[in-house]
C-alpha positions, 0 to 999 in steps of 0.5 A, a space after each residue: 854748855 858749849 855748842 861745837 862747831 859745823 865744818 860742814 854746809 848744811 844739806 838739803 832735804 834733797 840731799 839728806 834723802 838721796 844721802 840715806 837712800 845710798 846709804 841703804 844701797 850700800 847696806 843691802 850690797 854688804 848684807 847689814 840690816 842695821 847701819 849705827 854712826 855715832 858721833 865720834 872719831 878715831 880719839 872719841 872726841 867730843 868735837 869732831 874733825 870734818 872727816 868723823 862728822 858723819 852723823 851731821 853730813 847724813 842728817 843735817 843734826 849738828 849737835 855734839 851729842 846723837 847716835 844715828 841708827 838707820 834700816 831699810 825702813 826707818 832712820 833715827 837719832 838719840 840725842 838729850 835734852 839739850 838737844 831736842 829743841 835744835 834735832 828737832 828744828 833743824 832735822 824737820 824736813 827729813 825722815 829722820 826721826 827724833 829719838 829723846 834720850 835722857 843723857 848723853 851717856 844713855 843707851 837707849 838706842 842699843 835697847 831700840 836695836 835689841 828689840 827690832 832686829 831679829 835673830 840672824 841679821 846684822 848690824 854694822 858700826 865702824 869699830 875704829 870710832 865706837 868706844 870699848 865700854 860701848 862696843 861690847 854693851 851692844 855686842 852683848 845685847 846683840 848677842 842675847 837677841 840671836 843678832 851679828 854684828 859686824 865692827 869691819 866696816 865704814 859705809 860711810 866710806 862708800 856714800 861720802 865721796 867728798 868726804 873731807 881729809 885728815 887736818 893739816 895744822 901743825 903742832 905747836 909747844 906750849 912751854 913755860 911759863 906756863 906748862 909747870 912741869 917738863 915734858 920729861 917729867 910728865 913722862 915721869 910720873 905716868 911711868 910710875 902710875 904705870 909700874 903701881 897698876 902693873 904695865 910696861 906699856 901704855 897706849 894713849 888716844 885721847 886728845 887732851 890726854 896727848 896733849 897734856 903729856 907731851 906739853 904740845 898742843 894743835 889745832 885740828 878740831 874746832 875751839 880745843 888745841 888739840 892734834 890727832 895722835 895716838 901714843 905709846 908710852 914704855 918703861 923708857 921711851 915714847 912714840 907718839 903717832 902724828 902724822 910727819 909734816 905737823 912736826 917741824 924738824 926743831 920741835 921733833 928734835 926736842 921730842 927726842 931728848 926727851 925720848 919721844 920718837 914720831 910714826 906715822 898717824 895709821 902706824 898705831 893699831 900695827 903697833 898695838 899688833 907687835 907688841 911683844 910677848 910678855 907684855 902688859 898693856 894699860 889701856 883705858 876701856 872709856 877711852 879707846 876704840 874697840 877698834 884699837 883693843 881689836 889691834 892688841 897682839 894677842 896673848 898681852 897681858 892688858 890692864 884696863 884702869 883711867 889712863 892716868 894723865 886724866 886724873 893728873 891733869 884734871 888736877 892743876 898744880 899751884 903755877 898753873 891755878 896763878 897762870 889761870 887767875 891771870 887768865 881769868 883777869 884779862 877775860 873779865 876785862 875783854 868782857 868789861 869792854 864787851 858789855 860797855 860797848 852792848 849796854 851803849 848800843 842798846 840805849 842808842 835809839 839810832 843804832 843799826 839794828 843790832 843781832 844776834 851774830 854781832 854778839 858772837 863777832 863783839 865779844 870775840 874781838 874784844 878777847 883778842 884783843 888780850 894777851 894770850 888769847 888764841 882762839 874763843 873756847 866754843 862757838 858764842 851762843 847768844 841768845 835772845 829770849 826764846 832762842 835763850 831757851 834753846 839751850 846748844 843754840 847757835 846764831 847763823 847769817 842765816 837764822 838769827 834774831 834781832 835784839 830789840 824790844 824787851 826781854 832776856 839775853 844769854 850770853 855763853 863764851 869763853 875764850 882759849 889762853 895760853 894762861 887757861 881757859 875760860 868759859 862763862 854765861 851771862 844774863 844781861 836786860 834788854 829793854 824791860 824784863 817781867 816779875 817772872 823773868 826776874 824771879 827766874 833769874 834769881 832763882 838760877 843764881 840761887 843755885 849759883 851760890 849754893 854750889 859755889 859756897 858749898 864745903 865738902 869731903 875730899 873725895 866727894 864723888 862729883 855727880 853727888 854735888 849737882 843737888 846743892 844746885 838744883 836745891 832752889 831751883 826745885 823748891 819752886 818746881 822747876 828743873 833743867 835739863 842738863 849737867 850743873 858743872 863739867 870739868 875745864 882743861 888748861 888751855 885744852 878741852 873746855 870740856 875736861 873730865 873726870 869730874 861731871 857735877 851732873 845728876 846723870 853721870 854714876 858716882 864712881 871713884 873715878 869721879 872724885 873731887 881732889 884739890 886742883 880740879 877746875 869744875 862749871 858751875 852752870 844751873 838754868 831755867 828754860 822756858 820753850 818759846 819765851 826765855 831762858 837763864 843760865 848763869 856760869 862760872 868756873 871754880 877751883 878745888 881748894 883745901 879748906 881744912 881738916 876735922 877729925 872727920 877728914 880733909 875738906 875743901 871748897 869752892 874759890 870762883 874764878 871767873 870774875 865778871 858782873 853779875 847783871 843785878 837788874 835782872 834779880 828780884 829782890 824780894 826773894 834774896 836772903 840775907 846771905 845771897 846779898 852777901 855773897 853778891 856782894 863780895 863778889 862784885 867787890 872781889 870782881 871790882 879790885 881785880 879787874 879795875 888795874 886792866 880796865 879804863 873809860 868806858 869798860 872801867 865806868 861799866 864795871 863800877 856800875 855792875 859792881 855796886 854793891 845791892 
């Protein structure tokens, strides 16, 4: 679970009321009856540059998933179970209602609009940040009710006087040895996929696809090393629409050598409008905004399919996997240093108070000492006892817990390295733990083991695997309100598609599990107001064997860090559970021992002892 990092100050209750009043005034002036503000940008990103954090600016809710709707007499924010507790806290004191939805893919806000607006009324949403698939569903639902839809207006511009500018961070190259394929080779592969689909043009807006395709990285959003850009490919050229100042002369020259020219960021829509007659354009309706689709010149033949780069970058090469394994050793060594420090602090009666905020600071410092480290891959979650039950909890200087007494500390963290992206969750005991806590911990670990040990046919739809992790937890009459696994990029987004091990995801063909994919395994149990437990490893799809029934895959666990056996309720463990834990810890000890010394080495030996 990875929370976003807010770049905006939390608005006061008075500020929220004033901003909502200004928005309603702008709506009246534009003759709009309802305004929809999605959590999105022109690239449909999960984590947003400050300029497009409008929902947060209006409401104070900082979750990465949420749709805000305002009418003359109503304001609501739709978000899923991961954020219900957080949203209730952050929306408190405002007139914005929390609207609970079952998952981030839910369309209940569209149902609400259709049910609550009358024929002849008008809904406004900025097409430049509205996904094409969502726009079509919204338009169909409103049309059926006789409600008008305006997509040509951005009401935030009318009321947000201090709206942030576009980020200026420079673009840099992700080159050999870490980039296993050259930019030219990647472009050739995508052009071959275009030809197979019958396209001679391909427009790409998603930032991770662009960063991967051009072997470039940036820092325009927190934690994900991407930059704001669009791309238009032809059969023999490519144009990257990016702010000129972000690319230096040397990099610009290297791009030109590979047939990549640069154009201003704001010219992308005009380029679509200027496509020549007879062009056949490939777009991904899940990864392009309605605004960009509306810009395509009339008469252009449009093919809709998943971006070929989305599939390509999800299937890490053997060289990519080797870099990730090496990165996991460095990350695991950093975690050994951190946990050795943490245990020493907790055991020291004379220490100063230890807070959740300090956890974030020390774990990041440990990673920063490792070669290839660039940044955290998301904001660290450090939740003690009740805070651990808030799935996307984020401690701050203004609001955090002191870690003292008895209980459980959940730590979800990760790093961006030149050789890969990490994401790991561990839970450690503080003082004494109860039998109920140890039972929950053991059930969660059994869920991790069950999924990590799976063997499945190549091409299995990833959502179908979700129940494997839940089965031990379901058997105890317990469930959790988030997906079990998300894809992970290679020095890219910590959340990456197309695979998703989640019951709320549709098992569509594009979610097929293929060799080389990296996915998280992270079941959990959350007791609101008491404690939360989640254990997370990253796994790699590797070939198992072939039978008369086809080719089979299995998971290789990539993450290297001990799982705290002090939290186990041993009577619940089966012999195969114990064997898995001992085998995993033997691997962790062997792989990490060469990279640690002193207290970290002693901690590693202590926490990987057989049970």
